N, C-alpha and C positions, 0 to 999 in steps of 0.2 A: 504494500500500500504506500503510495507516494505521500511524502510529507508536504503540507501546505506552507508556503512562505507568507505568513500573514503580515510581517513587518516590512517587506520589501516595497520601496517606492522610488521614483525617479526624482531628479532635481526640479525644484520649482522654478518658475520664471524669474523670481526675485533673486534666487541663488545664482542662476546662470548669469543674470545681469551683473551681479556683484563680482563674479569671477572675471567676466569680460572687462569690467572697469579696472580691476586690479592688474590684469594683463596689459591693458592699454597704458596704465600708469607706469608699469615697469618698462615697457617698450620705450615710452617717451623719455624715461630717465637714462636707460642704457644705450639707446640708439646713437647719441653723439659720441659716447666713449668707443663704441664699436666702430663707428665710421672713422674716428681719429686713429684707431688701431690699424684699420685697413690702409689708410693713407700713409701712415708711418711704415707699414710693411712694404708698400709699393716703392717708397723711396729707398728703403734698405735694399730691396731687390735690384733696383736700378744701379745703385752704388756697387753692389757685389758683381753684377753683370758686367759693368764697364771696367771694373778692376780686372775681372777674368779676361775680358777682351784685350785690355791693355797688356796684360801679362803674356797672352798668346801672341800678340804682335811682337813683343820683345823676344820671345823664344823663337818665333819663326824667323825673324830677321837675323837673329844670332846664328841660326842654322843655314839659311839660304842666302844671306846677304841683305843689305838694307833696302834693296829695291824689290818690291812685290810686282810680279809680272803676270801677264795673261798667258804667255808662253814661257814656262819655267826654264827651258833650255836655250832661250834667246837672250839677247842683250838688253840692257836697261835703256831703251830708247823712249822718246816721248809717247809713241803710240803703243809700246809694249808695257809701259809702266801702269800699274793699277792705281788710279788716282782717288778712288773711293771704295772703301770696304762697306758692305751692308749685310745685315742679319736677315732672317726671315721677316716677313711682314708685307703689307700692301705697298705697291709702287709709290714712290714719292713724286708728287706733281708740283708744278709752280704754285698751285693753290695752297700747298702745305707749307710754304715758306712765307714769312712776313717780317715786317720791321727792317732792321739793318741787314738781315740775311738775304733780302731780295736782290742786293747788288752782287753780281757774279765776280769771281776772282779771275783776273786776266793777266797773262804773262806770255812773253814770246817763247818761253821754255816749257809750255804745256801744249798738248795736242789741240785743246779747245778751251774756251772759257768755262769755268767750273762753278757749280752750285750744288746744293744738296740733292736736287732733283735730277742730276746727271748720272745717277747710279746705274742706269741702264746703258748709257753711252760710254762712260769712262770707268765704270765700277765692276767689281767682281764680288761674289758672295763669300762670306766668312766660311761657309761650308766648303767651298772649293779650296780656299787657301788653308784652312785649319784642319779639315777633316779628311777630304777625299784626295787631296793633292791633284786636283783636276788640271792645274797648270803644268803638271809633270815636272816639278823641280827635280833635279838629280838627287838621289839618295846617297848616303855614304858608300854604298856598294858599287855605284856606277859613276862616281865623280871623276874617275880617270878618263872617261869618255868626254867629259865636258869641262876640262880644267880651265878653258878660256872664259867660261861664263859662270862657273860655280864659285862658292866661297873658298876659304882656305882648305887645304887638304884635311880629310877626316870628318868634315861637316857635310850637311845635306839635310833634306827634309826628313824629319824624325817624328811626324805626327802620329796619331791625332793630338792636336793641341787643345781642343775643346771637345766635349761630348755633344753630339747632335741631339735634338735640333737647337739652333742658336737663335734666340730671340723669338718673337719680338719683345718690346718692353711691356710693362704691366698694362699700358693703355692701348696696346695693339699696334704700335708703330715701330718702324725699323730703328735699330741702332746703326749709326753711321760713323765712319772714321775717315778723315781727310788724309789718306795715306800718301797722297802726292808729295807731302812735305817730309817723307822719310828719306828720300834720296834724290840726287840730281841726275837727270838723264845724261847719257854720254853725248847726245847731240844737242845739249843745251848750251846756250851762250855762257861765257865766263863772267865772273864778277858780279856787279850789282843787279844784273838781269834776273838772277835767281833770288835776289833779296838776301844774299848770304853775308855772314860775318865770319864764319870759320870753315870756308870751303864747301858750303852746302846751304840748304834752306835754313833760314833763321826763324821761320814761322813754326808755330806749335802744331804738332799732330795730336788730335784729341778725339775721344769717343763722345758722341752726343746722343742724348735722348730728347725728343721733342716735348716731353713732360705731359701733364694731364690735358693741356689744351690741344695737343697734337700738331702744333705749329713750330717749325724750326725757326728760331729767331736770332740765333747767334751766327754772325757772318762766317762763311766757309774759310776765308783767309785770316780770320782773327781781327784784332784791332789795328789801329794805325801804327802801333809800336811793335807789330809782328807777334804780339802775345795773343791772349784770348780773354775776353770779358763776357761772362755769361749774360745772356739777355732773356727777358721774360721768365718763363718757368722751365726753361731748358735745364737739363743736367749735363755738366761738362766734366770729363775726366781727362786731364792732360797726360799723354803717353810719352811724348818726347818733345824737345825743342830748347832753343837757347834761353827762352824766357821762363822756363819751368822753375 
């Protein structure tokens, strides 16, 4: 014989209303703290990502030489030099660049005027350079074949330098590096045409995130002193340069 549950009952409308009011109150109190935590976490990730990218650039150039190339077995000419490195993410367009960054960097010693949206024309992916060696840089095992274009004996591409996938930043945009300033092309003019002070580019190479607003606002070539001044809500991590 089944026992009857004589005292069982549901929640009343008043009780449900009170519970909802308590939940709404707690949400209103905690929401700002949660949002601040999320924003802080995003900036921490950007900092860590750009530091990892900067370290990978340093390790790669130590192994294959200062010039990043589209054809790793070729020479460091203006057309073979990788002027922009980019992570995963949507293509950068002129509409994604604003403020001081809208002015392109121009020099007789680059293949074309440069801006952050030239990543398809003068850029190569970080995955190609850091992970897959798609440029086919010589490795330590085959440097004897390419002694004229490789770094010193015993070095060569030793990646992977980062684990894929690489990027995008927490707001869904590409990390970019103005890698043109890592090296002087062999067909470049001498002297001040490169803006040099010590036999090469004096401008800073840096990793940039467009920040929460998704707009790149820091000029590609840095400021008038050849350094870099962060603009807007961009995040900047200087990798190399005389002004560091």
